[in-house]
C-alpha positions in Angstrom: 0.3 0.0 0.2 1.1 3.2 -0.9 0.9 5.9 1.7 0.5 9.4 0.4 0.0 13.0 2.1 -1.9 15.5 0.9 -0.1 19.2 1.1 -2.6 22.2 -0.6 -3.9 25.3 1.3 -7.6 24.5 -1.1 -9.8 22.3 0.7 -11.7 21.4 -2.7 -8.0 20.7 -4.5 -7.3 18.4 -1.6 -11.0 16.7 -1.8 -10.6 16.0 -5.4 -7.1 14.3 -4.9 -8.7 12.4 -2.1 -11.4 11.1 -4.0 -8.9 10.0 -7.3 -6.6 8.3 -4.7 -8.7 6.9 -2.6 -10.4 4.8 -5.4 -7.1 2.8 -5.7 -6.7 -0.7 -4.0 -2.8 0.1 -3.6 -3.0 3.8 -2.6 -4.1 4.9 0.8 -4.6 8.8 1.9 -2.9 9.1 5.1 -3.2 12.7 5.9 -3.8 16.0 5.1 -2.4 19.6 5.6 -3.1 23.2 4.6 0.6 24.4 4.6 4.4 23.4 4.9 4.5 23.6 8.3 1.7 21.6 9.3 2.6 18.9 7.0 6.3 18.9 8.4 4.3 18.9 12.0 2.3 16.6 10.8 4.8 13.6 9.6 6.5 13.5 12.5 3.4 11.2 13.7 2.3 10.1 10.4 4.2 7.9 8.2 4.0 8.3 4.4 5.5 7.3 1.4 5.1 9.9 -0.8 3.5 13.9 -0.1 1.6 15.5 -3.0 2.9 19.3 -2.5 1.7 22.4 -3.4 4.2 25.2 -3.7 2.0 28.3 -2.7 1.0 28.3 0.7 0.6 30.4 3.9 2.9 29.9 6.8 5.4 27.9 5.0 5.3 27.2 1.4 5.8 24.2 -0.5 9.9 24.9 -1.4 10.5 25.2 2.4 8.5 22.2 3.6 10.1 20.2 0.9 13.8 21.1 2.1 12.8 19.8 5.6 11.1 16.7 4.7 13.8 15.5 2.1 16.6 16.8 4.6 15.8 13.4 6.6 17.7 10.2 5.1 14.1 7.7 5.7 11.7 10.8 5.0 9.1 10.4 2.2 9.5 11.5 -1.3 7.6 14.5 -2.5 6.1 15.6 -5.8 5.3 18.8 -6.4 2.0 20.5 -7.7 2.0 23.5 -10.0 0.6 25.6 -12.1 2.7 26.3 -15.1 2.4 29.8 -15.6 3.1 31.1 -12.0 5.0 28.9 -10.0 9.1 29.3 -10.6 9.5 27.8 -7.2 8.8 24.5 -8.2 12.4 24.6 -9.7 13.7 25.5 -6.1 11.7 22.8 -4.7 13.5 20.1 -6.9 17.1 21.4 -5.8 15.7 21.2 -2.4 15.0 17.5 -3.3 12.1 17.1 -4.7 11.4 13.9 -6.7 9.6 15.8 -9.6 6.5 18.4 -10.6 3.1 17.6 -11.9 0.7 20.5 -13.1 -2.2 20.6 -11.5 -4.3 20.1 -14.3 -3.0 16.6 -14.9 -5.3 14.0 -15.6 -5.8 11.3 -12.8 -3.9 8.4 -14.7 -1.0 10.5 -15.0 -1.3 11.1 -11.6 -1.5 7.8 -9.9 1.2 6.9 -12.5 3.5 9.7 -11.2 2.8 8.6 -7.3 3.5 4.8 -8.4 6.8 5.8 -9.8 7.8 7.7 -7.3 7.3 5.6 -4.7 8.9 2.5 -6.7 12.1 4.9 -6.4 11.9 6.9 -9.8 11.2 10.4 -10.6 8.8 12.0 -12.5 9.9 14.6 -14.9 7.6 14.8 -18.1 9.6 15.9 -21.2 7.3 18.5 -22.3 7.1 19.8 -19.0 10.3 19.7 -18.2 11.4 21.9 -21.6 8.9 24.3 -20.9 9.6 25.2 -17.0 13.1 24.8 -17.1 13.4 27.0 -20.1 11.3 29.4 -17.9 13.2 28.9 -14.7 16.1 29.6 -16.4 16.2 32.9 -15.2 16.4 32.2 -11.8 19.3 29.9 -12.1 23.0 31.0 -10.2 25.5 33.1 -12.5 27.7 30.7 -14.2 30.6 29.7 -12.4 28.6 29.5 -9.2 27.5 25.8 -9.4 28.9 23.8 -6.8 30.3 20.9 -8.4 31.9 20.7 -11.8 31.3 18.2 -15.1 35.0 17.0 -14.7 34.3 13.7 -13.6 32.2 12.4 -16.0 33.1 10.1 -19.0 32.1 11.3 -22.6 29.4 8.7 -22.6 27.8 9.9 -19.0 27.8 13.7 -20.1 25.8 12.4 -23.3 23.6 10.6 -21.2 23.1 13.2 -18.5 22.4 16.2 -22.0 19.4 13.6 -23.0 18.2 13.3 -19.6 18.0 16.8 -19.2 16.2 17.5 -22.3 13.6 15.3 -21.3 14.1 11.8 -22.9 13.5 8.7 -21.2 16.0 5.6 -20.6 14.3 4.1 -23.7 14.4 7.2 -26.1 18.1 8.0 -25.0 18.8 4.3 -25.4 17.6 4.5 -29.3 19.4 7.9 -29.8 22.6 6.5 -28.7 22.2 3.2 -30.1 22.3 1.5 -26.5 20.5 -1.5 -24.6 18.5 0.5 -22.4 20.2 -1.3 -19.3 23.4 0.4 -20.2 21.9 3.5 -20.2 20.3 2.9 -16.6 23.9 1.9 -15.6 25.6 5.2 -17.4 22.6 7.2 -15.0 23.5 5.4 -12.2 27.0 6.2 -12.5 26.1 9.9 -12.9 24.1 10.2 -10.0 26.7 8.6 -8.0 29.4 10.6 -8.9 27.7 13.8 -8.5 25.9 12.9 -5.7 22.3 13.9 -7.0 19.3 12.1 -5.4 17.8 10.9 -8.7 16.7 11.5 -12.1 14.7 15.1 -11.4 17.9 16.5 -9.6 20.1 15.4 -12.4 18.1 18.0 -14.7 18.3 20.5 -12.6 22.0 20.1 -12.3 22.7 19.8 -16.1 21.1 23.5 -16.3 22.7 24.6 -13.5 25.8 23.9 -14.1 25.4 25.5 -18.4 25.9 21.6 -19.8 22.3 22.3 -21.1 21.0 25.9 -22.1 17.6 26.8 -22.8 16.5 26.5 -26.4 20.1 25.4 -27.3 22.3 22.2 -26.9 25.3 21.3 -24.6 27.6 23.6 -24.1 
């Protein structure tokens, strides 16, 4: 059973998600919170596997709440909910440890798939959403040269895989693009995450843009 906590300051939004999730035999909503502070406090006594987190909320926003939740090594994984045109904070939340982001108008089937993927240890970075969001969020990136790590430790193939991940391609698409087995792509990506000390695919996407390996509307640097 996948235990989910809903964090959103709008009661109707939480109610809608609870109805969708409650109809699934493998998902259980174990808690709700109207802001980040309440969510962090509730997780002290509630065991959850996945937190569905809004960004803009009173008292404590979703970014700070995500940072605190993901700081715990055994804490739940966080999926950010964003309205594309407004929530630049989603980018910061992924840097803080969130496992991905969804648009608030996501179809129910995609929401369920995302929750199951995150619970299984993957991250949710939809190709089309990734390109649009990161191009918009690029203005919030640090100045060049301020990145905490560099790419020197990666092999040419690992850099290539990271570049395609940042473009939003799936492992299957990367394998086809590079004429590799999908298992080989997974191995390369695993090494990238280990070398750069990144949590998952979502943070790898952010890292590629942050370091300038990929530039919005462009190719590799």
